[in-house]
Residue frames as a rotation matrix with the C-alpha (Angstrom) as fourth column:
MET 1
0.600 0.800 -0.017 -0.02
0.799 -0.600 -0.045 0.00
-0.046 0.013 -0.999 0.02
LYS 2
-0.558 -0.682 0.473 1.15
0.731 -0.673 -0.108 3.48
0.392 0.286 0.874 -0.83
ILE 3
0.350 0.694 -0.629 0.05
0.874 -0.484 -0.047 6.48
-0.337 -0.533 -0.776 1.23
ILE 4
-0.559 -0.494 0.666 0.08
0.736 -0.666 0.124 9.97
0.382 0.559 0.736 -0.42
THR 5
-0.326 0.401 -0.856 -0.96
0.492 -0.701 -0.516 13.42
-0.807 -0.589 0.031 0.51
LYS 6
-0.436 0.189 0.880 -3.22
0.852 -0.228 0.471 15.26
0.290 0.955 -0.062 -1.89
GLU 7
-0.928 0.106 -0.357 -4.48
0.011 -0.950 -0.311 18.85
-0.373 -0.293 0.881 -2.06
LYS 8
-0.216 0.919 0.329 -8.14
0.976 0.210 0.055 19.55
-0.019 0.333 -0.943 -2.43
LYS 9
-0.994 -0.104 -0.025 -9.13
0.104 -0.995 0.008 23.02
-0.026 0.006 1.000 -3.59
VAL 10
-0.206 0.965 -0.161 -12.49
0.894 0.119 -0.433 24.47
-0.399 -0.233 -0.887 -2.79
THR 11
-0.828 -0.049 0.558 -14.02
0.354 -0.819 0.452 27.21
0.435 0.572 0.696 -4.87
THR 12
-0.293 0.728 -0.620 -16.39
0.743 -0.234 -0.626 29.64
-0.601 -0.644 -0.473 -3.16
ASN 13
-0.304 0.362 0.881 -18.67
0.733 -0.502 0.459 31.84
0.609 0.785 -0.112 -5.26
TYR 14
-0.158 0.346 -0.925 -19.62
0.746 -0.572 -0.342 35.34
-0.647 -0.744 -0.168 -3.93
VAL 15
0.680 0.464 0.568 -21.09
0.707 -0.622 -0.337 38.55
0.197 0.631 -0.750 -5.35
ALA 16
-0.369 -0.771 -0.519 -18.63
0.750 -0.577 0.324 41.37
-0.549 -0.270 0.791 -6.01
TYR 17
0.833 0.548 -0.072 -19.45
0.448 -0.747 -0.491 44.89
-0.323 0.377 -0.868 -6.94
VAL 18
-0.118 -0.945 0.306 -16.93
0.927 0.005 0.374 46.35
-0.355 0.328 0.876 -9.38
ALA 19
0.369 0.188 -0.910 -16.40
0.103 -0.982 -0.161 50.08
-0.924 -0.035 -0.382 -9.84
ALA 20
0.990 0.056 -0.130 -15.71
-0.113 -0.231 -0.966 51.62
-0.084 0.971 -0.223 -13.24
ASP 21
0.308 -0.946 -0.101 -11.89
-0.924 -0.273 -0.267 51.52
0.225 0.176 -0.958 -12.51
GLY 22
0.005 -0.383 -0.924 -11.81
-0.267 0.890 -0.371 47.83
0.964 0.248 -0.098 -11.63
THR 23
-0.819 -0.376 0.434 -11.78
-0.498 0.090 -0.862 48.07
0.285 -0.922 -0.261 -7.90
GLU 24
-0.204 0.744 -0.636 -13.94
0.150 0.666 0.731 45.35
0.967 0.053 -0.248 -6.38
PHE 25
-0.619 0.176 0.765 -16.13
-0.769 -0.329 -0.547 45.51
0.156 -0.928 0.339 -3.19
LEU 26
-0.884 0.357 -0.302 -18.20
0.396 0.915 -0.077 43.02
0.249 -0.188 -0.950 -1.31
ASN 27
-0.190 0.781 -0.596 -20.79
0.660 -0.348 -0.666 45.70
-0.727 -0.520 -0.449 -0.44
GLU 28
0.044 0.342 0.939 -22.82
0.970 -0.241 0.042 47.56
0.241 0.908 -0.342 -2.98
LYS 29
0.925 0.367 -0.097 -23.07
0.379 -0.873 0.308 50.76
0.028 -0.321 -0.946 -0.92
ALA 30
0.279 -0.921 -0.273 -19.29
0.203 -0.221 0.954 50.89
-0.939 -0.321 0.125 -0.41
CYS 31
-0.381 -0.389 0.839 -18.81
0.873 0.147 0.465 50.54
-0.304 0.909 0.284 -4.20
GLU 32
0.475 0.682 0.557 -21.33
0.804 -0.593 0.041 53.35
0.358 0.428 -0.830 -4.83
GLU 33
0.927 -0.123 -0.354 -19.63
0.141 -0.761 0.633 55.65
-0.347 -0.637 -0.689 -2.36
TYR 34
-0.068 -0.988 0.138 -16.16
0.434 0.095 0.896 54.91
-0.898 0.120 0.423 -3.80
GLU 35
-0.159 0.029 0.987 -17.41
0.986 -0.043 0.160 55.85
0.047 0.999 -0.022 -7.35
LYS 36
0.825 0.508 0.248 -18.22
0.488 -0.861 0.142 59.29
0.286 0.004 -0.958 -5.96
THR 37
0.574 -0.631 -0.521 -14.64
0.316 -0.416 0.852 60.06
-0.755 -0.654 -0.040 -4.80
ALA 38
0.649 -0.470 -0.598 -11.92
-0.725 -0.620 -0.299 61.97
-0.230 0.628 -0.743 -6.53
TYR 39
-0.428 -0.830 0.359 -9.58
-0.563 0.555 0.612 59.07
-0.707 0.060 -0.705 -6.28
HIS 40
0.097 0.509 0.856 -12.06
0.426 0.755 -0.498 57.06
-0.899 0.413 -0.143 -8.35
ALA 41
0.912 0.339 -0.230 -12.14
0.012 -0.584 -0.812 59.79
-0.410 0.738 -0.536 -10.97
PHE 42
0.195 -0.952 -0.237 -8.27
-0.898 -0.271 0.346 59.99
-0.394 0.145 -0.908 -11.14
SER 43
-0.411 -0.373 0.832 -8.14
-0.225 0.926 0.304 56.20
-0.884 -0.062 -0.464 -11.41
VAL 44
0.453 0.668 0.590 -10.69
0.476 0.378 -0.794 55.91
-0.754 0.640 -0.147 -14.26
ARG 45
0.872 -0.108 -0.478 -9.00
-0.402 -0.716 -0.571 58.65
-0.280 0.690 -0.667 -16.18
PHE 46
-0.047 -0.998 0.046 -5.53
-0.867 0.064 0.495 57.09
-0.497 -0.016 -0.868 -15.73
LYS 47
-0.328 -0.035 0.944 -6.61
0.039 0.998 0.051 53.52
-0.944 0.054 -0.326 -16.58
ALA 48
0.775 0.625 0.098 -8.22
0.166 -0.052 -0.985 54.92
-0.610 0.779 -0.144 -19.82
ILE 49
0.793 -0.507 -0.339 -4.81
-0.585 -0.475 -0.657 55.99
0.172 0.719 -0.673 -21.07
ALA 50
-0.250 -0.864 0.437 -2.58
-0.933 0.335 0.127 53.31
-0.257 -0.376 -0.890 -19.52
VAL 51
0.390 0.242 -0.888 -1.91
-0.552 0.834 -0.015 49.69
0.737 0.496 0.459 -20.31
LYS 52
0.586 -0.166 0.793 -1.62
-0.724 0.332 0.605 47.21
-0.364 -0.928 0.075 -17.53
LEU 53
-0.322 -0.798 -0.509 1.39
-0.877 0.454 -0.157 44.94
0.356 0.396 -0.846 -17.93
GLU 54
0.728 0.528 0.438 0.65
-0.640 0.752 0.157 41.27
-0.247 -0.394 0.885 -17.71
GLY 55
0.979 -0.200 -0.041 2.53
0.179 0.937 -0.301 37.99
0.099 0.288 0.953 -17.95
ASP 56
0.248 -0.969 -0.003 6.30
0.964 0.247 -0.099 38.12
0.097 0.022 0.995 -18.73
LYS 57
-0.108 -0.274 0.956 6.35
0.270 -0.933 -0.237 41.99
0.957 0.233 0.175 -19.06
LYS 58
0.659 0.419 0.625 4.96
-0.444 -0.453 0.773 42.27
0.607 -0.787 -0.113 -15.57
ASN 59
0.936 -0.285 -0.205 7.11
0.351 0.728 0.589 39.57
-0.019 -0.623 0.782 -14.17
LEU 60
0.076 -0.955 0.285 10.31
0.846 -0.089 -0.526 41.11
0.528 0.281 0.801 -15.51
PHE 61
-0.049 -0.001 0.999 9.51
-0.216 -0.976 -0.011 44.53
0.975 -0.216 0.048 -14.07
ASP 62
0.862 0.450 0.235 8.43
-0.323 0.130 0.937 42.91
0.391 -0.884 0.258 -10.80
CYS 63
0.636 -0.689 -0.348 11.83
0.757 0.645 0.106 41.16
0.151 -0.331 0.931 -10.50
ILE 64
-0.265 -0.792 0.550 13.72
0.664 -0.564 -0.491 44.43
0.699 0.235 0.676 -11.10
ILE 65
-0.223 0.296 0.929 11.52
-0.326 -0.921 0.216 46.80
0.919 -0.255 0.302 -9.15
ASP 66
0.312 0.558 0.769 9.99
-0.893 -0.105 0.438 44.71
0.325 -0.823 0.465 -6.35
GLY 67
-0.509 -0.676 0.532 12.11
-0.827 0.556 -0.085 41.69
-0.238 -0.483 -0.842 -5.87
GLY 68
-0.702 0.259 -0.664 9.60
-0.320 0.718 0.619 39.38
0.637 0.646 -0.421 -7.70
CYS 69
-0.874 0.421 0.245 7.08
-0.177 0.193 -0.965 39.43
-0.453 -0.887 -0.094 -4.87
GLY 70
-0.798 0.542 0.265 4.23
0.559 0.500 0.662 39.42
0.226 0.676 -0.701 -7.37
GLY 71
-0.060 0.865 -0.498 1.88
0.933 -0.128 -0.336 41.77
-0.355 -0.484 -0.800 -5.59
THR 72
-0.412 -0.154 -0.898 2.73
-0.035 -0.982 0.184 44.96
-0.911 0.108 0.399 -7.56
GLU 73
0.515 0.581 0.630 0.78
0.699 0.141 -0.701 45.99
-0.496 0.802 -0.333 -10.58
TYR 74
-0.578 -0.741 -0.342 2.59
0.288 -0.577 0.764 47.77
-0.763 0.343 0.547 -13.47
TYR 75
0.662 0.736 0.140 1.11
0.484 -0.277 -0.830 50.15
-0.572 0.618 -0.539 -16.07
ARG 76
-0.583 -0.751 0.311 2.71
0.736 -0.326 0.593 51.54
-0.344 0.574 0.743 -19.17
VAL 77
0.635 0.758 -0.151 1.55
0.615 -0.614 -0.494 55.05
-0.467 0.221 -0.856 -20.13
THR 78
-0.645 -0.664 0.379 2.69
0.760 -0.501 0.415 57.45
-0.086 0.555 0.827 -22.84
PRO 79
0.143 0.747 -0.650 0.80
0.493 -0.623 -0.607 60.74
-0.858 -0.234 -0.457 -22.28
LYS 80
0.068 -0.047 0.997 0.06
0.998 0.004 -0.068 62.30
-0.001 0.999 0.047 -25.63
ASP 81
0.047 0.017 0.999 -0.28
0.280 -0.960 0.003 65.88
0.959 0.279 -0.049 -24.44
GLU 82
-0.791 -0.339 0.510 -0.09
-0.307 -0.501 -0.809 68.16
0.530 -0.796 0.292 -21.35
ALA 83
0.123 0.900 0.419 -3.66
-0.935 -0.036 0.352 67.23
0.332 -0.435 0.837 -20.32
GLU 84
0.780 0.112 -0.616 -2.65
-0.006 0.985 0.172 63.48
0.626 -0.130 0.769 -20.09
VAL 85
-0.440 -0.897 -0.033 0.58
0.213 -0.069 -0.975 64.48
0.872 -0.436 0.221 -18.25
GLY 86
-0.487 0.399 0.777 -1.88
-0.809 -0.541 -0.229 66.05
0.329 -0.740 0.587 -15.74
ILE 87
0.622 0.763 -0.176 -3.93
-0.630 0.621 0.466 62.81
0.465 -0.179 0.867 -15.53
VAL 88
0.265 -0.662 -0.701 -0.74
0.345 0.744 -0.572 60.88
0.901 -0.090 0.425 -14.78
MET 89
-0.723 -0.552 0.416 0.26
-0.083 -0.528 -0.845 63.43
0.686 -0.646 0.335 -12.07
ASN 90
-0.096 0.770 0.630 -3.15
-0.931 -0.293 0.217 63.45
0.352 -0.566 0.745 -10.47
PHE 91
0.731 0.304 -0.611 -3.18
-0.176 0.949 0.262 59.64
0.660 -0.084 0.747 -10.40
ALA 92
-0.101 -0.944 -0.315 0.38
0.375 0.257 -0.890 59.65
0.921 -0.208 0.328 -8.97
VAL 93
-0.702 -0.158 0.694 -0.35
-0.441 -0.670 -0.598 62.19
0.559 -0.726 0.401 -6.24
ALA 94
0.360 0.892 0.272 -3.66
-0.860 0.205 0.467 60.36
0.362 -0.402 0.841 -5.26
ASN 95
0.854 -0.007 -0.520 -1.52
0.082 0.989 0.121 57.24
0.513 -0.146 0.846 -4.82
ASP 96
0.849 -0.525 0.069 1.08
-0.230 -0.248 0.941 58.75
-0.477 -0.814 -0.331 -2.59
CYS 97
0.830 -0.554 0.064 3.72
0.291 0.333 -0.897 58.63
0.475 0.763 0.437 -5.43
PHE 98
0.497 -0.809 -0.313 7.34
0.520 -0.011 0.854 58.51
-0.695 -0.587 0.415 -4.44
PHE 99
0.871 -0.320 0.374 9.18
0.158 -0.537 -0.829 61.38
0.466 0.781 -0.416 -6.23
PRO 100
0.344 -0.831 -0.437 12.90
0.939 0.316 0.138 61.10
0.024 -0.458 0.889 -5.36
GLU 101
0.906 -0.193 -0.377 15.01
-0.087 -0.956 0.278 64.04
-0.414 -0.219 -0.883 -4.11
LYS 102
-0.009 -0.998 -0.058 18.29
-0.368 -0.051 0.928 62.63
-0.930 0.029 -0.367 -5.36
ASP 103
0.334 0.017 -0.942 19.38
-0.942 -0.036 -0.335 61.99
-0.039 0.999 0.004 -8.98
THR 104
-0.763 -0.645 -0.044 20.68
-0.646 0.761 0.048 58.52
0.002 0.065 -0.998 -8.04
SER 105
-0.237 0.752 0.614 17.14
-0.277 0.554 -0.785 57.04
-0.931 -0.357 0.077 -7.72
TRP 106
-0.879 0.060 0.473 15.64
0.435 0.507 0.744 54.92
-0.195 0.860 -0.472 -10.44
ALA 107
0.093 0.996 0.018 12.39
0.894 -0.075 -0.441 56.71
-0.437 0.057 -0.897 -10.08
ALA 108
-0.299 -0.059 0.953 11.44
0.680 -0.713 0.169 59.79
0.669 0.699 0.253 -12.09
HIS 109
-0.828 0.074 -0.555 11.03
0.330 -0.736 -0.591 63.21
-0.453 -0.673 0.585 -10.65
ALA 110
0.179 0.984 0.018 7.72
0.677 -0.109 -0.728 64.84
-0.714 0.143 -0.685 -11.11
CYS 111
0.268 -0.104 -0.958 9.25
-0.404 -0.915 -0.014 67.67
-0.875 0.391 -0.287 -13.16
GLU 112
-0.745 -0.666 0.036 10.53
-0.317 0.400 0.860 65.08
-0.587 0.629 -0.510 -15.70
LEU 113
-0.210 0.718 0.663 7.11
0.560 0.645 -0.521 63.96
-0.802 0.262 -0.538 -16.90
LYS 114
-0.617 -0.012 -0.787 6.58
-0.525 -0.738 0.423 65.06
-0.586 0.674 0.450 -20.55
ALA 115
0.607 0.791 -0.076 4.15
-0.448 0.260 -0.855 64.32
-0.657 0.553 0.512 -23.29
GLY 116
0.677 -0.230 -0.700 5.39
-0.627 0.318 -0.711 61.70
0.386 0.920 0.071 -25.75
THR 117
-0.516 -0.854 0.064 7.59
-0.735 0.403 -0.545 59.87
0.440 -0.328 -0.836 -23.20
THR 118
0.297 0.594 -0.747 6.73
-0.169 0.803 0.572 56.41
0.940 -0.043 0.339 -22.00
TYR 119
-0.427 -0.372 0.824 6.63
-0.862 -0.109 -0.495 55.64
0.274 -0.922 -0.274 -18.24
ILE 120
-0.252 0.370 -0.894 6.04
0.333 0.901 0.279 52.53
0.909 -0.227 -0.350 -16.19
ILE 121
-0.090 0.345 0.934 3.97
-0.830 -0.544 0.121 53.06
0.550 -0.765 0.336 -13.10
ALA 122
-0.649 -0.164 -0.743 4.44
0.210 0.900 -0.382 50.64
0.732 -0.404 -0.549 -10.31
MET 123
0.215 0.813 0.542 1.34
-0.698 -0.260 0.667 50.27
0.683 -0.521 0.512 -8.05
PHE 124
-0.801 -0.573 -0.174 2.61
-0.242 0.576 -0.781 48.61
0.547 -0.583 -0.600 -4.76
GLU 125
-0.226 0.712 -0.664 0.38
0.658 0.615 0.435 46.60
0.718 -0.339 -0.608 -2.47
SER 126
-0.617 -0.136 -0.775 0.77
0.741 -0.433 -0.514 49.40
-0.266 -0.891 0.368 0.12
GLY 127
0.545 0.836 -0.064 -1.23
0.734 -0.513 -0.444 51.68
-0.404 0.195 -0.894 -2.12
ALA 128
0.313 -0.542 -0.780 1.75
-0.254 -0.839 0.481 53.84
-0.915 0.047 -0.401 -3.06
CYS 129
0.878 -0.030 0.477 3.19
0.447 0.405 -0.798 54.10
-0.169 0.914 0.369 -6.47
THR 130
-0.080 -0.870 -0.486 6.41
-0.020 -0.486 0.874 55.07
-0.997 0.079 0.022 -8.28
ILE 131
0.922 0.336 -0.190 7.03
-0.141 -0.165 -0.976 56.30
-0.360 0.927 -0.105 -11.76
TYR 132
0.035 -0.941 0.335 9.91
0.248 0.333 0.910 55.01
-0.968 0.051 0.245 -13.89
SER 133
0.704 0.106 -0.702 11.19
-0.638 -0.339 -0.691 56.37
-0.311 0.935 -0.171 -17.15
ARG 134
0.923 -0.386 0.007 13.44
0.323 0.761 -0.563 54.38
0.212 0.522 0.826 -19.56
LYS 135
0.317 -0.824 0.469 16.32
-0.185 -0.539 -0.822 56.74
0.930 0.173 -0.323 -18.99
ARG 136
0.090 -0.236 0.968 16.36
-0.965 -0.260 0.026 56.56
0.246 -0.936 -0.251 -15.27
LEU 137
0.854 0.180 0.488 15.75
-0.309 0.931 0.196 52.73
-0.419 -0.318 0.851 -15.12
THR 138
0.845 -0.535 0.019 18.55
0.331 0.495 -0.803 52.16
0.421 0.685 0.595 -17.69
ASP 139
0.107 -0.812 0.574 20.98
-0.505 -0.542 -0.672 54.49
0.856 -0.218 -0.468 -15.90
GLY 140
0.333 0.075 0.940 20.14
-0.935 0.153 0.319 52.83
-0.120 -0.985 0.121 -12.55
VAL 141
0.976 -0.012 0.219 20.71
0.015 1.000 -0.014 49.26
-0.219 0.017 0.976 -14.00
MET 142
0.590 -0.805 0.063 23.98
0.151 0.034 -0.988 50.27
0.793 0.592 0.142 -15.60
LYS 143
-0.012 -0.596 0.803 25.31
-0.775 -0.502 -0.384 51.72
0.632 -0.627 -0.456 -12.39
ALA 144
0.627 0.218 0.748 24.18
-0.675 0.632 0.381 48.54
-0.390 -0.744 0.543 -10.54
LEU 145
0.968 -0.251 -0.030 26.06
0.200 0.834 -0.515 46.34
0.154 0.492 0.857 -13.12
CYS 146
0.323 -0.896 0.303 29.29
-0.484 -0.432 -0.761 48.20
0.814 0.099 -0.573 -12.29
ALA 147
0.473 -0.171 0.864 29.28
-0.844 0.193 0.500 46.37
-0.252 -0.966 -0.053 -8.98
PHE 148
0.952 -0.189 0.242 30.52
0.242 0.946 -0.216 43.26
-0.188 0.264 0.946 -11.02
ASP 149
0.530 -0.822 0.209 33.68
0.072 -0.201 -0.977 45.18
0.845 0.532 -0.047 -11.78
ASP 150
0.485 -0.410 -0.773 36.58
0.865 0.359 0.352 44.93
0.133 -0.838 0.529 -9.40
ASP 151
-0.599 -0.699 0.390 37.87
0.685 -0.700 -0.204 48.40
0.415 0.145 0.898 -10.28
GLU 152
-0.224 0.516 -0.827 36.69
0.713 -0.492 -0.500 51.17
-0.665 -0.701 -0.258 -7.91
GLU 153
-0.698 -0.052 -0.714 36.87
-0.293 -0.889 0.352 53.58
-0.653 0.455 0.605 -10.93
ALA 154
-0.872 0.292 0.393 34.58
0.484 0.635 0.602 51.31
-0.074 0.715 -0.695 -13.06
GLY 155
-0.005 0.973 -0.230 31.55
0.884 -0.103 -0.456 53.14
-0.467 -0.206 -0.860 -11.89
ASN 156
0.131 0.004 -0.991 32.71
-0.148 -0.989 -0.024 56.33
-0.980 0.150 -0.129 -13.63
ASP 157
-0.852 -0.521 0.055 33.36
-0.034 0.160 0.987 54.66
-0.522 0.839 -0.154 -16.99
GLU 158
-0.145 0.867 -0.477 30.56
-0.801 -0.386 -0.458 55.55
-0.581 0.315 0.750 -19.41
THR 159
-0.479 -0.082 -0.874 31.31
-0.751 0.553 0.360 52.38
0.454 0.829 -0.327 -21.49
HIS 160
-0.993 0.102 0.062 29.79
0.057 0.863 -0.503 50.02
-0.105 -0.496 -0.862 -18.86
């Protein structure tokens, strides 16, 4: 006789109330109240111009940005004009966005956001977010890769 351990998964169905921005609630009244908030308005406008990263694209960013924990959502957005830059900024501020004070950060400064530039927005489980530009992320990764060099001066070499 052979003894094995098996796993049994149980599925439970429940009613969920989904706001226009995709936020789910278990209570209809809470969903209705949420849809009246400024945060909801910012979220709906942002998600109308952003693309949520899924699959490998999400996983790659998650490994770089959040250690692969899997709980962070990532959005790609390319604001086409100043109005859309404003939408991104409103969304960022509503989500307690981290705007770095030092140039060594991988995150973008608020003043760097421009129409026509693509950004990745990381929405952490904590509710906060961070904005990344291709230039900042590339510069940060290149500086980090210099740690593989044994020469102290390697970090100053632009060829790395």
